[in-house]
C-alpha positions in Angstrom: 0.0 0.1 0.2 1.4 3.3 -0.9 1.4 5.8 1.3 2.1 6.2 5.4 -0.7 5.5 7.6 -2.0 8.8 9.6 -0.4 7.3 13.0 1.4 4.2 14.2 0.6 1.6 16.8 4.2 1.0 16.9 7.2 2.4 15.6 10.6 -0.3 15.8 13.9 -0.2 14.2 13.1 -3.9 12.3 9.7 -5.7 11.9 10.6 -9.6 11.3 7.3 -11.3 10.3 7.3 -15.0 10.5 9.1 -16.6 13.6 10.9 -19.1 12.3 14.5 -19.9 12.0 15.2 -17.4 9.1 13.2 -14.3 11.2 14.5 -15.3 14.7 17.5 -15.5 13.7 17.6 -11.9 12.0 15.9 -10.7 15.1 18.8 -11.9 17.2 21.3 -10.2 15.4 19.4 -6.8 14.9 18.8 -6.9 18.6 22.3 -7.7 19.4 23.6 -4.8 17.1 21.6 -2.4 19.2 18.7 -2.6 16.8 15.4 -2.1 18.2 12.9 -5.4 16.9 9.7 -6.7 16.8 8.2 -10.2 15.6 4.8 -10.6 14.3 3.5 -13.9 13.9 0.5 -15.0 12.0 -0.1 -18.3 13.8 -1.0 -18.6 17.3 2.3 -19.9 18.2 5.9 -19.4 17.9 8.8 -21.5 15.7 7.2 -21.3 12.2 7.4 -24.2 10.1 10.5 -25.8 11.9 8.8 -26.0 14.8 7.1 -29.3 12.4 10.7 -29.8 11.5 13.6 -32.4 11.9 15.8 -29.8 13.4 18.6 -31.0 11.2 21.5 -28.2 10.3 23.3 -29.5 7.5 27.0 -28.0 8.0 29.5 -29.4 6.1 32.9 -29.1 7.9 31.2 -27.2 10.6 31.4 -26.9 14.3 31.6 -30.6 15.8 32.6 -32.5 13.6 35.9 -33.1 15.0 33.7 -33.8 17.8 33.1 -36.8 16.5 36.3 -37.3 14.5 35.0 -36.8 11.0 36.9 -34.7 8.5 35.8 -32.5 6.2 36.8 -29.5 4.0 35.6 -26.2 2.5 36.1 -27.5 -1.0 34.3 -30.6 -0.6 31.3 -28.5 0.8 31.4 -26.6 -2.5 31.5 -29.7 -4.2 28.6 -31.3 -2.8 26.6 -28.2 -3.3 27.4 -27.9 -6.8 26.3 -31.1 -7.4 23.3 -30.4 -5.6 22.9 -26.9 -7.2 22.7 -28.8 -11.0 23.5 -25.6 -12.8 19.9 -24.2 -11.4 21.8 -22.3 -8.7 23.3 -18.6 -8.8 27.2 -18.6 -8.1 27.4 -15.5 -6.2 24.4 -16.4 -3.6 26.0 -20.0 -3.3 29.2 -18.4 -2.4 27.7 -16.0 0.3 25.9 -19.0 1.5 28.7 -21.4 2.3 31.2 -18.6 3.0 28.8 -17.3 5.8 27.0 -20.6 7.3 30.1 -21.4 9.6 30.0 -18.0 11.2 25.9 -17.8 11.0 25.7 -21.2 13.3 28.4 -20.6 16.0 27.2 -16.9 16.7 23.9 -19.2 17.3 25.7 -20.7 19.8 28.2 -18.5 21.1 25.8 -15.4 21.1 22.3 -17.0 21.5 23.0 -20.3 23.5 21.8 -23.0 21.2 23.4 -26.5 22.3 24.3 -28.0 18.9 25.7 -31.3 18.6 27.3 -33.6 15.3 24.5 -36.5 14.2 27.3 -39.5 13.7 26.6 -41.9 11.4 24.1 -39.5 9.2 25.2 -39.3 5.6 24.7 -37.1 3.3 21.8 -37.7 0.6 24.4 -38.6 -2.2 26.9 -40.3 -0.3 29.6 -41.8 -1.6 28.3 -41.1 -5.0 28.4 -38.0 -5.5 31.5 -35.6 -5.3 32.1 -33.8 -2.2 29.5 -36.1 -0.5 30.8 -37.3 3.4 29.0 -38.4 6.5 28.6 -36.7 10.0 27.8 -33.3 8.2 24.4 -32.7 10.4 24.3 -30.5 13.9 20.9 -30.9 16.0 20.2 -29.5 19.2 20.4 -31.3 22.9 17.3 -31.8 24.6 15.7 -28.2 25.3 13.8 -27.7 28.5 10.5 -26.2 27.8 9.5 -24.9 31.3 12.4 -22.0 30.5 10.3 -20.4 27.9 8.3 -18.6 30.8 4.9 -17.5 29.5 6.5 -18.6 26.1 6.1 -22.0 26.7 2.4 -22.3 25.6 2.8 -20.1 22.7 5.4 -22.7 21.1 5.3 -26.0 19.3 5.6 -28.7 22.2 6.1 -31.6 19.2 5.8 -32.1 16.0 3.3 -34.6 14.4 5.9 -35.7 12.3 8.7 -36.7 14.7 8.9 -38.8 17.7 9.0 -36.4 20.7 11.4 -36.4 23.1 13.9 -38.5 21.4 17.1 -37.3 20.3 18.8 -38.2 16.8 21.7 -40.3 18.3 19.0 -42.2 20.6 16.7 -43.4 17.4 19.4 -44.3 15.3 20.5 -46.5 18.4 17.0 -47.7 19.1 17.1 -48.6 15.6 15.6 -46.1 13.3 12.2 -45.0 12.3 11.4 -48.9 11.4 11.4 -49.9 14.7 9.6 -47.5 17.1 8.2 -50.4 18.4 11.1 -51.1 20.5 12.0 -48.0 21.9 12.1 -46.9 25.4 9.1 -45.5 26.0 9.1 -45.0 29.5 12.1 -42.6 29.2 10.2 -40.6 26.4 7.3 -40.8 28.4 9.5 -39.2 31.5 11.0 -36.6 29.3 7.2 -35.3 27.6 5.4 -35.3 31.3 8.7 -32.6 31.9 8.7 -30.8 28.3 11.5 -31.9 27.3 11.7 -30.9 23.8 13.8 -32.5 20.4 14.1 -32.3 17.2 12.0 -29.0 15.3 10.6 -28.4 18.7 13.6 -28.1 21.0 15.6 -26.2 18.3 13.2 -23.4 17.8 12.8 -23.3 21.9 16.4 -22.9 22.3 16.0 -20.2 19.4 12.7 -18.2 21.1 14.5 -18.4 24.8 17.7 -16.7 23.3 15.2 -13.7 21.6 11.9 -13.6 23.6 13.1 -14.6 27.1 17.1 -13.8 27.4 16.8 -10.8 25.3 13.0 -9.6 26.0 12.4 -9.2 22.0 8.6 -8.5 22.0 6.3 -11.0 20.0 2.8 -10.9 18.6 0.7 -13.9 18.0 -1.9 -14.1 16.1 -1.0 -11.0 14.3 -1.1 -11.8 10.4 0.8 -9.2 8.3 -1.5 -7.9 5.5 0.8 -5.2 3.3 3.3 -3.9 3.1 4.0 0.3 3.6 6.1 2.3 1.6 6.6 6.0 1.4 6.6 8.0 -1.8 10.1 7.4 -2.9 9.2 3.3 -2.7 11.0 2.5 0.9 9.1 -0.4 2.9 9.1 1.8 6.0 6.4 -0.4 7.5 3.4 -2.9 7.8 -0.6 -3.2 8.2 -1.0 -6.2 10.7 -4.0 -7.2 12.0 -4.4 -7.9 15.7 -7.5 -8.6 17.4 -10.0 -7.8 14.3 -8.5 -4.1 13.8 -5.8 -2.9 12.0 -2.4 -2.7 13.3 0.4 -0.1 11.8 4.1 -1.2 12.6 6.7 1.3 11.7 10.0 -0.3 10.9 12.4 2.1 10.3 15.3 0.3 9.7 13.6 -2.5 7.4 10.9 -5.3 7.0 11.8 -9.2 6.7 9.6 -11.0 5.6 10.2 -15.0 6.8 6.9 -16.0 6.9 7.3 -19.6 4.9 6.0 -20.6 1.7 2.5 -21.3 0.2 2.1 -24.9 1.3 -1.9 -24.1 2.4 -2.5 -22.0 -0.5 -3.7 -25.1 -3.3 -3.9 -23.1 -6.2 -0.6 -21.7 -5.8 1.1 -24.8 -5.0 -0.6 -26.7 -7.8 0.9 -24.3 -10.3 3.8 -23.4 -9.2 5.2 -26.9 -8.3 3.5 -28.4 -11.4 0.8 -31.2 -10.0 -3.2 -31.5 -10.2 -2.7 -32.5 -6.0 -1.2 -30.7 -3.6 -1.5 -30.9 0.2 0.9 -30.2 3.1 2.1 -31.8 6.7 3.0 -28.2 7.3 1.0 -25.7 10.0 -2.2 -24.3 8.0 -0.5 -21.0 7.9 1.8 -20.7 5.1 -1.0 -19.4 1.9 2.2 -17.3 0.2 1.7 -14.0 1.8 4.7 -12.9 1.4 4.5 -13.1 -3.0 1.1 -11.3 -2.4 2.6 -8.5 -0.7 5.8 -8.7 -2.6 3.9 -8.1 -5.9 1.9 -5.5 -4.6 5.0 -3.3 -4.2 7.3 -4.6 -7.8 9.3 -7.6 -6.4 10.6 -10.3 -8.5 9.0 -13.7 -8.1 12.3 -16.1 -9.0 12.4 -20.0 -9.3 14.0 -23.1 -9.6 12.5 -26.3 -11.3 9.9 -28.2 -8.9 10.6 -31.7 -9.8 13.7 -32.8 -7.1 13.5 -30.4 -3.7 11.1 -31.9 -1.1 7.5 -33.0 -1.5 6.5 -36.8 -0.7 3.5 -39.3 -0.8 1.6 -39.2 2.6 -1.9 -39.6 3.1 -4.5 -38.2 5.9 -6.1 -40.8 9.0 -9.4 -39.9 8.9 -10.3 -37.5 11.7 -6.6 -36.5 12.3 -6.4 -32.7 12.2 -3.9 -29.7 13.4 -5.7 -26.2 14.0 -8.8 -27.3 12.8 -7.5 -29.0 9.3 -6.5 -32.4 7.8 -3.1 -32.7 8.9 -1.2 -34.7 6.7 2.0 -37.4 6.9 4.5 -38.3 4.4 4.6 -42.1 4.1 7.8 -43.0 5.0 6.8 -46.6 5.6 8.4 -46.9 1.8 11.2 -47.2 3.4 10.6 -50.2 5.4 11.4 -54.1 3.9 7.8 -55.4 2.7 6.1 -52.5 1.3 6.0 -51.2 -2.2 4.7 -48.7 -4.1 2.9 -48.8 -7.6 0.8 -46.4 -9.9 -2.2 -46.9 -10.8 -1.2 -49.7 -13.6 -0.1 -51.8 -10.1 3.4 -51.4 -11.5 6.3 -49.9 -9.6 8.1 -46.8 -11.3 11.1 -45.8 -8.5 13.3 -46.6 -5.5 10.7 -46.0 -2.7 12.9 -45.6 -0.2 14.7 -42.7 -1.3 12.5 -39.4 -2.2 15.0 -38.0 -4.3 14.7 -40.8 -6.7 10.7 -41.0 -6.5 10.0 -37.1 -6.6 10.9 -36.6 -9.8 9.2 -39.6 -11.5 6.1 -38.0 -10.2 5.8 -35.9 -13.0 7.0 -38.1 -15.7 4.3 -37.7 -18.6 3.5 -39.9 -20.9 3.8 -37.9 -24.3 1.7 -40.5 -26.5 -0.8 -40.7 -24.2 -0.9 -37.4 -22.4 -0.8 -38.9 -18.6 1.3 -38.1 -15.8 1.1 -42.4 -14.7 2.1 -41.9 -12.0 0.0 -39.2 -10.0 -1.9 -42.1 -9.2 -0.2 -44.2 -6.3 -0.4 -46.5 -3.6 1.4 -48.3 -0.7 1.2 -52.1 -1.0 2.7 -54.0 2.3 1.9 -57.4 3.2 1.2 -59.3 6.9 5.3 -59.1 7.4 5.4 -55.3 7.6 2.1 -55.7 9.5 3.6 -57.5 12.1 7.0 -55.4 12.8 6.1 -52.0 11.6 4.0 -48.8 11.7 1.2 -47.2 9.8 1.2 -43.8 10.8 0.5 -43.3 14.4 -1.0 -47.7 13.8 1.2 -50.3 16.2 1.3 -53.5 14.9 -1.9 -55.5 16.1 -3.4 -52.3 16.0 -6.9 -53.0 13.8 -6.4 -49.8 11.1 -9.3 -48.5 9.8 -10.7 -49.3 6.2 -10.8 -45.7 5.1 -7.1 -45.6 5.1 -6.0 -48.7 4.6 -7.8 -51.6 2.0 -7.5 -55.1 3.4 -7.4 -58.0 1.1 -6.3 -61.7 1.5 -4.8 -61.6 -1.9 -2.9 -59.5 -4.0 -5.9 -59.9 -7.1 -8.6 -59.0 -4.7 -6.3 -56.2 -3.1 -5.8 -55.1 -6.9 -9.7 -55.1 -7.2 -10.7 -53.3 -4.2 -7.8 -50.7 -5.1 -8.9 -50.2 -8.6 -5.5 -51.2 -10.4 -5.0 -54.0 -12.7 -4.7 -57.1 -11.3 -3.0 -59.0 -13.3 -0.2 -56.0 -13.4 0.2 -56.2 -9.8 0.5 -60.1 -9.3 3.3 -59.7 -12.1 4.9 -56.9 -9.9 5.1 -58.6 -6.9 6.8 -61.5 -8.5 9.5 -60.0 -10.5 10.2 -57.8 -7.2 9.9 -61.2 -5.0 12.1 -62.8 -6.4 15.2 -60.1 -6.3 14.2 -59.4 -2.5 14.7 -63.0 -1.3 18.2 -62.0 -1.9 17.7 -58.6 -0.7 18.0 -57.3 -3.9 16.3 -55.0 -6.2 17.3 -55.2 -10.1 14.8 -52.6 -11.2 15.0 -49.4 -9.0 18.4 -50.5 -6.4 16.1 -49.8 -3.4 18.7 -50.0 -0.4 21.9 -48.5 -2.6 21.8 -45.2 -0.4 23.2 -45.3 3.0 20.8 -42.4 4.0 17.6 -44.6 3.3 19.0 -47.2 5.2 19.7 -45.1 8.5 16.5 -43.3 8.8 14.1 -45.9 7.4 15.4 -48.9 7.2 15.7 -51.8 9.4 19.0 -52.1 10.0 18.3 -56.5 10.9 18.0 -56.7 7.3 20.5 -57.8 5.0 19.3 -54.9 2.5 17.2 -52.5 5.4 15.0 -51.1 2.9 14.3 -54.2 1.1 11.6 -57.4 1.8 9.6 -59.6 0.2 5.6 -58.9 -0.2 4.2 -62.2 -0.2 2.3 -62.7 3.5 -1.7 -62.6 4.2 -3.0 -60.3 4.4 -2.4 -57.5 2.0 -3.1 -53.8 2.3 -2.8 -51.0 0.0 -3.2 -47.3 1.1 -4.1 -44.7 -1.7 -1.3 -41.6 -1.5 -1.6 -38.4 -2.3 1.4 -35.5 -2.9 2.3 -34.4 0.2 4.2 -30.9 0.8 6.7 -30.1 3.6 7.2 -26.3 3.0 10.0 -26.6 0.7 8.5 -24.6 -2.4 10.3 -24.0 -5.8 8.9 -20.4 -5.6 10.3 -17.1 -3.7 11.3 -13.6 -3.7 14.4 -13.1 -5.4 16.7 -11.8 -3.0 20.6 -10.2 -3.2 23.1 -11.2 -1.5 22.5 -8.6 1.6 19.0 -10.7 1.3 17.4 -7.1 -0.3 14.6 -8.1 -1.6 14.4 -7.4 -5.8 12.3 -5.6 -7.7 11.5 -6.4 -11.3 13.5 -3.8 -12.4 16.2 -5.2 -11.2 16.9 -2.9 -7.9 17.0 -3.6 -4.5 13.5 -3.1 -3.3 14.9 -0.3 0.2 13.6 -1.4 3.4 12.5 -5.4 2.4 14.4 -8.8 3.1 13.4 -12.1 2.4 14.9 -14.9 4.3 14.1 -18.6 4.6 11.6 -20.1 2.4 10.0 -16.6 1.0 13.3 -16.3 0.0 14.0 -18.0 -3.6 16.4 -20.9 -3.2 18.3 -20.3 -5.6 21.4 -20.7 -3.2 20.6 -24.1 -3.4 19.5 -24.7 -6.9 18.1 -27.7 -8.7 18.5 -30.0 -5.5 17.9 -30.4 -1.6 19.7 -32.0 1.3 18.2 -32.6 4.6 19.2 -29.7 6.9 19.9 -27.1 3.9 16.5 -25.3 4.7 17.3 -24.7 8.3 20.9 -24.0 7.5 19.9 -21.2 5.0 17.5 -19.9 7.7 19.9 -19.4 10.2 22.7 -18.0 7.5 20.3 -15.5 5.3 18.9 -14.3 9.0 22.2 -13.7 10.4 23.1 -11.5 7.0 20.5 -9.7 7.1 20.2 -9.1 10.9 23.8 -7.5 10.4 22.7 -5.6 7.0 19.1 -4.2 8.2 21.1 -2.7 10.8 23.7 -0.9 9.3 21.2 0.5 6.5 
């Protein structure tokens, strides 16, 4: 909106819009450089997208790798980032990110007290095949005591529905990974949950919110969505028009506004258009509507993109009746990485390495030009009695009855196919071929189990091939899957090496910055690696916090 209001309800130096990792880091840095900062959050809780996430930060050659005796180098890191980018990154942004992330993460530890520790034994996605790939590059946080948040304890995300509460990464892998959750120490976890000991994304954001809101007293307003950017006659962003308690709430920003409000996962028309799929659902909190693109577009901000084909989108499902904040909760289907399970398309045929989403995601959009069909959009998770005896389906543990609205059950593969509406003859042939290899721990068609990352995260280490097992024991089950986003979007606002948002005419918009998934991932390019989203959020939050303080 052009022109300033007649009065401001609040005047500060910096307005951080959103309370995810990028916004909070920027707020911390700006505050520590003498700026008066306020955080405005649309949701009823602080923590943003990261509050539901895995809490991993990808940090090659970073702090704490020496703690686990793992060698690395900056040159290897650059090689690996170049591999991930696949030529779709902007080199100056990548170099700025790579040159700054260690400094930024060390700042959060030394100045903000975030308790990082290395995750031993978790490999890069493409290790050891890709140039520069390595192991031990992830950071996670130590357990966080929610009680230390004071008044913010009930206004942050205490647990994520997608990750086990109160367990550390080290424990998760020591207990056998996600495939073996039935064998975990639930007495210990119950004690920690009762004491609000947080881990994964909720734990990570606990450390950051404590540093900002408790230790520094940075004010934050929840349930205060920002509706528009306010500009002066010269086009400079000088504040925002928010909404608080149903009324306009005008906040002046003497130095700048930082947009860190995530992407557009819950704006279905926008998501299906930008992500190039007919259907779209999300595992994220229901507050990501692409507001940054709407507000930025109103003042001429440039929207940039990378190909959506190999970022972070999954197939998943909604357990009937399961909701979060009044909307259906969608889960990613990690079951595909366990033995005794496969995926098939509507023709009853496998089409990917189900255990490695970097393989299956590009195949989702494969187009048959002869039939004018994307044949891998209708996908079904198929598993058998062996699977059901050993592994969970979402929150349904072995021995629990699964509702037929979620999983169709049948005595034979043919009967299952008929119930699901897929080709029964092809499904039988698919299972026969798969089982012939799986009996030997092999997958000659798609090489499932090749990547050690898949073995560690979702596989069962007691199997010769942690991701492969025969599907042959009655009863048989089938679950219809749908595309599920996790907040890693292909489109965002174009930014420069200072984090400033760029105008469509090629100049920086004075007073406006973007971080996290509000900024286009031109620093990463055409590929993704777990933990890079959190790393770039911290890095660009650090960069923008410094730059806005000096403007």
